[in-house]
N, C-alpha and C positions, 0 to 999 in steps of 0.2 A: 729908804733903800732904792726905790725906783728912781729917784733923782740921781743917786750916785751912779747907777747903771746907765742912765740916760746920758750923763755927762762923762762917762768913762773915756771916750775918745779924746775929748778936750783935755782931760787930765793927763793922758798919756802924751799928747802933743806938747803940753807944758813941760812935762818931765824930759822929753826929748830936747826941747829948746834949752832947758837948764843944763842938760848933759853936754850941750855944745857951748853954752855961754860961760859957765864956771871955769872949765879948763882953759878957755881962751884968755880970760882975765888973769889966771894964775900962770900963764905961759907954758902950760903943759898940753901941747897939741901932738897927738899921735894918731896913727891910723885906727887904733882900737877905740879911742874915745870918739873919733869922728864916725866910725861905723856904728857904735852903740847909739849915738845921737840920731843918726840918719835912720836906723832901724826903728827907733822909738817914734820918730816923726811919721814915718810911713805907716807903721802899725796903728798909731793914733788916728791918722787920717782914714784908714780903712775901717777901723772900729767906729769912728764917728759917722761915716757913710752908712754902715750896716745898722747901727742903732737908730739913726734918723729914719732910715727906710722902714724899719720895724715899727717905729712909733707912728709913722704916717699911715701904715696899713691897718692899724687898729680902728 
């Protein structure tokens, strides 16, 4: 469980990338899909920074 929480930011970044890649290949680009992908990428980056900072403080 600790490993999952430790890598949660990376998992969210991958989900954000998939949210951008899959609609692009299917030809379905809209502002909604781009916004969701961008928000997931940003949230994953922030989560990764926070989790890394917490793990180095221990």
